[in-house]
C-alpha positions, 0 to 999 in steps of 0.5 A: 347778902345786900342790905335790903335782903337784910332789913327783909330777913330782919324784920321777918325775924323781928315778925316772928319774935313779936308773934311769940314772945307776948304770948310766950308769958302765957304759955309758960305759966301753963307750965311753971308753978311759981313767978321764980321759975319765971325768973330762972328761965330768963335768967338762965336766957340772959346768963347763956347770952352772955357766956355765949357772945365772946365766942360769937363775936369770933365767930362772925368775922371767921364765919361771915354774918350771913352764916350766923343769922341762917344757923340763927332764924333755922334754930328758932325755927327748929326751937318754936316746935318744941314749944307747944309741947312743953309740959314741965319747967325744966324743958324750959330751963332746956330751950331757954338755953338755947334761945339763950345762944341763938339770941346771942348769935342774933343780936351780935350779928345783926350789929356786925352786919349793920357795921359792914353794911352801913356807910359812916356818913349815912350811918345814922340815917340807915340805921334808922331806917333799918330799925323802922322797917323792924318795928313796923314788921314787930308791931303788926305781928303783935296786934295780928298775933292778938286776933290769931290767937283769939281764934286758934291756940297759943300753940299754933303761933308758935308753928307759924313762927317757925315758918317765918324763921325758916322763910327769913332764913330762905331771903338770907340764902338767895343768891344775889342777882346778877346784873345784866349785861350791858 
């Protein structure tokens, strides 16, 4: 996986995540009965991530960043298909636990991949460029999603974001192009 492909994949991940997370709360509000339940849902996400980080850190060194990012993208693609079907708070909690695991996988692997790809003498510049492109993707997605939700349903954005996660995984799996022989 080269750095450009990594940036493209992560930009798509940021787009997909940005599509659902601002509107995700609206979907959860239809299921829950109190803000305490929201607190538990987000708390379970954060606690699961915290417990998973040490294992994920070791796995990144053993399995490689590319494989872990593909697991993340396709795992998120599957989980997002379930959100529009949720009718009970306990289902949200289960999905939040899985999302906590996957979120830790993405955050940790994103950082290790950045550390492996940037050159020390230009690390600040390269990481700044990385964050520029992923933030542009996120901003575009948030704006466009507002229009999509106006014309379709909140559930539709989960399906669309799932598709974008799959595309990100495919980009990560693409074989590097061979240099033309001279």
